[in-house]
C-alpha positions as CSV (number, residue, x, y, z in Angstrom):
1,M,33.3,-53.0,22.8
2,H,33.0,-56.6,21.3
3,T,31.9,-56.6,17.8
4,N,32.0,-60.0,14.9
5,L,33.9,-57.7,12.6
6,P,35.9,-60.4,10.2
7,V,39.5,-59.4,11.0
8,R,41.7,-59.5,8.1
9,E,45.2,-59.2,9.4
10,E,46.9,-59.9,5.9
11,R,45.0,-56.9,4.2
12,P,43.2,-53.8,5.2
13,W,39.6,-54.8,4.9
14,W,38.5,-52.2,2.2
15,R,40.8,-54.1,-0.1
16,D,38.0,-56.7,-0.1
17,A,34.9,-55.2,0.7
18,V,32.2,-54.9,-1.2
19,T,29.9,-52.0,-0.6
20,Y,26.5,-51.0,-0.7
21,Q,25.4,-47.3,-1.1
22,I,21.9,-46.4,0.4
23,Y,20.4,-43.2,0.1
24,I,18.3,-42.6,3.2
25,R,15.7,-40.6,2.0
26,S,14.5,-43.3,0.0
27,Y,15.8,-46.7,1.2
28,A,13.5,-47.7,4.3
29,D,10.7,-46.2,6.1
30,S,10.3,-46.7,9.5
31,N,7.8,-44.9,10.8
32,G,5.4,-44.6,7.8
33,D,6.0,-41.0,7.4
34,G,7.0,-41.6,3.8
35,I,10.9,-40.5,4.4
36,G,13.0,-43.2,4.9
37,D,15.5,-43.1,8.1
38,I,18.0,-44.7,10.4
39,N,16.2,-46.9,12.1
40,G,14.6,-47.9,8.5
41,I,18.3,-49.1,7.9
42,R,18.6,-50.6,11.0
43,S,15.6,-52.9,10.2
44,R,17.2,-54.1,7.1
45,L,20.4,-55.1,8.4
46,P,19.5,-58.8,8.4
47,Y,18.8,-58.3,4.8
48,L,22.2,-56.4,4.2
49,K,23.9,-59.4,6.1
50,E,22.4,-61.9,3.8
51,L,23.3,-60.2,0.5
52,G,27.5,-60.8,1.9
53,V,27.6,-56.7,2.0
54,D,30.7,-55.6,3.6
55,C,29.9,-51.9,4.2
56,I,27.6,-50.1,3.6
57,W,27.8,-46.2,1.9
58,I,25.1,-43.4,3.6
59,N,24.4,-40.7,1.7
60,P,24.6,-37.5,3.9
61,W,22.3,-38.1,6.9
62,F,23.5,-34.2,7.9
63,A,21.4,-31.6,9.1
64,S,20.0,-30.0,5.4
65,P,17.5,-27.7,3.8
66,Q,18.0,-30.5,1.0
67,K,18.2,-28.4,-1.7
68,D,20.5,-30.8,-3.4
69,H,19.4,-34.3,-1.9
70,G,21.5,-33.8,1.7
71,Y,24.8,-32.2,-0.5
72,D,24.3,-28.7,1.1
73,V,25.0,-29.2,4.8
74,A,23.7,-26.7,7.2
75,D,25.4,-28.9,10.2
76,Y,27.8,-31.4,10.0
77,M,27.6,-32.6,13.4
78,A,23.7,-32.9,13.7
79,I,21.5,-36.1,12.0
80,N,18.6,-34.1,9.8
81,P,15.1,-34.7,12.1
82,D,13.7,-36.2,9.2
83,Y,16.1,-39.5,9.6
84,G,15.9,-39.9,13.3
85,T,18.2,-38.7,16.3
86,M,22.1,-39.0,17.0
87,D,20.9,-42.0,19.7
88,D,19.8,-43.4,16.3
89,A,23.0,-43.2,14.3
90,K,24.8,-44.4,17.6
91,A,22.8,-47.7,17.4
92,L,22.8,-48.2,13.6
93,I,26.7,-47.8,14.0
94,K,27.3,-50.4,16.5
95,E,24.1,-52.7,15.4
96,A,26.2,-52.9,12.2
97,H,29.4,-53.8,13.3
98,A,27.8,-56.6,15.5
99,S,26.4,-57.9,11.7
100,G,29.7,-57.2,10.2
101,I,29.1,-54.0,8.7
102,R,31.3,-51.6,8.5
103,I,29.9,-47.9,7.9
104,I,31.3,-45.3,5.6
105,L,29.6,-41.3,5.1
106,D,29.3,-39.3,2.8
107,L,31.5,-36.3,3.6
108,V,30.9,-32.6,1.6
109,P,33.8,-30.4,1.8
110,N,33.6,-28.4,-1.0
111,H,30.8,-26.3,0.2
112,T,28.2,-25.7,2.5
113,S,24.3,-25.1,2.5
114,D,23.7,-21.2,2.9
115,Q,21.7,-22.0,6.0
116,H,25.3,-23.1,7.5
117,K,26.1,-20.8,10.7
118,W,29.3,-19.5,8.8
119,F,27.7,-18.6,6.0
120,Q,24.7,-17.0,7.4
121,A,27.3,-14.9,9.8
122,A,29.6,-14.0,6.5
123,L,26.4,-12.5,5.2
124,N,25.9,-10.7,8.2
125,S,29.6,-9.3,8.3
126,E,31.5,-6.2,6.1
127,P,33.5,-7.4,2.7
128,G,37.0,-8.8,4.4
129,S,35.9,-9.8,7.3
130,K,37.3,-13.2,8.7
131,E,33.7,-14.5,8.5
132,R,33.7,-14.2,4.7
133,D,37.0,-15.5,4.3
134,R,36.0,-18.6,5.2
135,Y,33.8,-18.3,1.6
136,I,34.7,-17.2,-1.5
137,F,33.6,-13.6,-2.0
138,R,35.2,-11.4,-3.8
139,D,33.8,-8.0,-5.8
140,G,32.0,-7.9,-9.2
141,K,33.3,-5.8,-12.4
142,G,31.3,-3.2,-13.8
143,K,31.2,0.0,-12.9
144,N,28.6,-0.1,-10.1
145,G,30.4,-4.3,-9.4
146,E,26.8,-5.8,-11.2
147,L,28.7,-8.3,-13.4
148,P,30.2,-11.4,-11.9
149,P,34.0,-11.4,-11.4
150,N,34.6,-13.6,-14.4
151,N,33.1,-16.0,-16.5
152,W,33.3,-19.5,-14.2
153,E,30.2,-21.6,-15.0
154,A,28.9,-23.8,-12.1
155,V,28.5,-27.5,-12.7
156,F,24.7,-27.6,-12.4
157,G,24.5,-25.0,-15.2
158,G,24.7,-21.0,-15.0
159,C,27.1,-18.5,-13.7
160,A,29.4,-19.9,-10.7
161,W,28.7,-16.6,-8.6
162,E,26.1,-15.4,-6.8
163,R,25.4,-11.1,-5.8
164,V,24.5,-10.8,-2.1
165,I,22.5,-7.8,-0.9
166,E,24.7,-6.2,2.0
167,A,23.8,-5.3,5.0
168,D,22.6,-1.7,3.8
169,G,20.3,-2.8,1.7
170,K,22.3,-2.8,-1.7
171,P,23.7,-5.3,-3.9
172,G,27.4,-5.9,-3.1
173,Q,29.8,-8.8,-3.3
174,W,29.5,-12.2,-4.9
175,Y,30.2,-15.4,-3.7
176,L,31.5,-18.3,-5.8
177,H,29.0,-21.8,-5.8
178,L,30.7,-24.5,-8.1
179,F,27.1,-26.0,-7.6
180,A,23.4,-24.7,-6.6
181,P,23.4,-21.1,-5.4
182,E,22.3,-22.6,-2.3
183,Q,25.7,-24.5,-1.8
184,P,28.8,-21.9,-1.5
185,D,32.0,-22.7,-1.6
186,F,34.3,-23.3,1.5
187,N,37.8,-21.5,1.4
188,W,40.3,-23.5,1.9
189,K,43.5,-21.9,2.2
190,N,41.3,-20.4,5.6
191,A,43.1,-22.1,8.7
192,D,39.4,-22.2,10.5
193,V,38.1,-24.3,7.5
194,R,40.9,-26.9,7.7
195,A,40.3,-27.1,11.3
196,D,36.6,-27.1,11.5
197,F,37.1,-29.9,9.0
198,E,39.1,-32.0,10.9
199,K,37.0,-31.8,14.0
200,T,34.0,-33.2,12.1
201,I,36.2,-36.1,10.7
202,R,37.4,-36.9,14.2
203,F,33.5,-36.2,15.6
204,W,32.2,-38.9,13.3
205,A,35.5,-41.0,13.7
206,D,35.0,-41.1,17.5
207,R,31.0,-42.3,17.1
208,G,32.5,-45.7,15.3
209,V,32.1,-44.7,11.6
210,D,34.9,-46.6,9.5
211,G,35.6,-44.4,6.8
212,F,34.3,-41.7,4.8
213,R,33.7,-40.7,0.7
214,V,34.6,-37.6,0.1
215,D,32.4,-35.5,-2.4
216,V,33.5,-33.6,-5.0
217,A,37.4,-34.3,-4.0
218,H,39.1,-32.9,-6.8
219,S,37.6,-29.5,-5.9
220,L,38.6,-27.8,-2.6
221,A,41.8,-26.1,-3.9
222,K,41.2,-23.1,-6.3
223,E,43.0,-20.3,-8.0
224,I,41.2,-17.8,-6.4
225,A,43.2,-14.7,-6.0
226,P,43.2,-11.9,-8.4
227,P,42.7,-11.3,-11.7
228,Y,39.9,-14.1,-11.4
229,P,40.6,-15.2,-14.9
230,D,37.8,-16.3,-17.3
231,Y,38.2,-20.0,-18.2
232,P,36.5,-21.9,-20.9
233,N,33.2,-23.3,-20.5
234,Y,33.9,-26.7,-17.8
235,T,33.5,-30.6,-18.8
236,P,35.5,-33.3,-17.4
237,E,37.6,-33.7,-20.5
238,S,39.1,-30.3,-20.1
239,I,40.7,-30.8,-17.0
240,P,44.5,-30.6,-18.1
241,V,46.6,-33.3,-16.5
242,D,49.5,-30.9,-15.2
243,G,47.3,-29.5,-12.2
244,S,46.7,-25.7,-13.9
245,H,42.8,-25.9,-13.9
246,Q,41.7,-22.9,-11.8
247,L,39.0,-24.7,-9.7
248,F,39.3,-29.0,-10.5
249,D,42.7,-31.6,-9.5
250,R,44.8,-28.8,-8.5
251,D,48.5,-29.8,-6.7
252,E,47.5,-28.2,-3.7
253,L,44.5,-30.4,-3.0
254,M,47.2,-33.2,-1.4
255,E,48.5,-30.8,1.3
256,I,45.1,-31.0,2.7
257,Y,44.6,-35.2,2.1
258,K,47.6,-35.6,3.8
259,D,46.6,-33.6,6.9
260,W,43.5,-35.6,6.7
261,R,45.4,-39.0,6.3
262,K,47.7,-37.8,9.6
263,V,43.4,-37.6,11.6
264,F,42.7,-41.0,10.1
265,N,45.7,-42.5,10.8
266,S,45.4,-41.6,14.6
267,Y,43.0,-44.6,15.1
268,D,43.3,-48.1,15.4
269,P,42.9,-49.7,12.8
270,P,42.6,-46.7,10.6
271,K,39.8,-44.9,9.2
272,F,39.0,-45.5,5.5
273,A,38.4,-42.9,2.8
274,V,37.4,-42.8,-0.8
275,A,37.4,-39.6,-3.0
276,E,35.3,-39.1,-5.7
277,A,37.2,-37.5,-7.9
278,N,36.7,-36.7,-11.7
279,A,39.9,-36.3,-12.4
280,P,42.1,-37.7,-15.5
281,V,42.7,-41.0,-15.0
282,E,46.7,-40.3,-15.2
283,R,46.6,-38.1,-11.7
284,R,43.7,-39.9,-10.5
285,G,46.3,-42.4,-8.6
286,R,47.3,-39.2,-6.4
287,Y,44.4,-39.4,-4.3
288,A,44.6,-43.2,-3.8
289,K,48.0,-43.3,-2.4
290,E,48.7,-44.3,1.5
291,E,49.2,-40.9,2.1
292,T,46.4,-39.4,1.4
293,L,42.6,-40.6,0.8
294,G,43.9,-44.2,0.4
295,Q,41.2,-45.2,-2.3
296,A,39.7,-43.2,-5.9
297,F,36.4,-44.4,-7.6
298,S,37.4,-45.2,-10.9
299,F,34.5,-44.0,-13.2
300,E,35.6,-45.5,-16.2
301,L,33.3,-49.0,-16.2
302,L,30.0,-47.0,-15.9
303,E,31.1,-45.6,-18.8
304,T,32.6,-48.6,-21.4
305,A,30.3,-50.6,-23.7
306,W,29.1,-54.0,-22.3
307,D,31.9,-55.6,-24.6
308,A,35.3,-57.8,-23.4
309,E,38.0,-55.9,-25.5
310,K,36.9,-52.4,-24.5
311,Y,37.1,-53.5,-20.5
312,L,40.0,-55.3,-21.0
313,K,41.3,-52.1,-22.4
314,V,40.0,-50.3,-19.3
315,I,40.8,-52.4,-16.4
316,T,44.5,-53.0,-18.1
317,T,44.5,-48.9,-18.4
318,S,43.1,-48.5,-14.6
319,L,45.6,-50.9,-13.3
320,K,48.6,-49.5,-15.0
321,F,48.3,-45.8,-13.6
322,A,47.4,-47.6,-10.1
323,E,50.4,-49.4,-10.3
324,L,52.8,-46.1,-11.5
325,N,51.3,-44.0,-8.6
326,K,51.4,-47.1,-6.0
327,S,47.9,-46.8,-5.2
328,T,45.0,-48.7,-5.7
329,T,41.7,-49.0,-8.4
330,T,38.0,-48.8,-7.2
331,W,36.1,-50.0,-9.5
332,T,32.4,-48.9,-9.6
333,L,30.2,-50.6,-11.2
334,S,26.8,-48.7,-10.6
């Protein structure tokens, strides 16, 4: 297929690209129903081209109950009906490429919606079943399992465990959700999960998507073996620099992303990826190596006062660690 995409043989295209984020629901409404949609984005492509945008990043457009702005995915291979159809998505990708604009999608690998068919199957299955092993179900503490397995707290606040009602109508196991209760966490030690996500990546790559922004990329691997130790309340500053946190920035994460990189590199040109990894700056470069995701957001400028000396310090530190890790630095400005 002929496109007008610029050719940068000397550098990967993403090394020089300006990426524009689109939250689809509030961006452009093409049919007057009050909800932004894919055809609304299509209608704004000339404007985006005029701005000098090289790439647009689209927040989740997958089928979702929208309990967390689409980050609760019910079906990774379907478009949310509010936003349009798969044909609309294909047309957007084709027209964007013809305009010289690339498309990256928001990939949400840490959790699904509680309406996802796998989670519904897990709820309807016995403890210890293969269906429950795709998520993180555990027995509770206390005389009748009435207490959560440990004191882990959700990033959104409150307990990170939610108790389910079993088929016999009695309270049963608890499942882990690092975000909302409607967002059960995947078990990334499970082979079904790994295989299905590679299938998802290929599904969209085969439809012409140029790459992916990986949501909470630092949280897929977790220490979920007994005895489920308690941990102090989570803050970004509490993540140690040795990969030992039970839930975040664990070393084994890189094995997942090395497998993904093989999938990305099976395309010509290779598919792009960028990690949203709230990890210590000393360790963030691991996500941005050529053999893993390739890029990782650098959030420091967002959190730095508008001061030349402070900016210089942040930029110098970020570049130093990127060089040490043989990776890149991706400045996030808004």
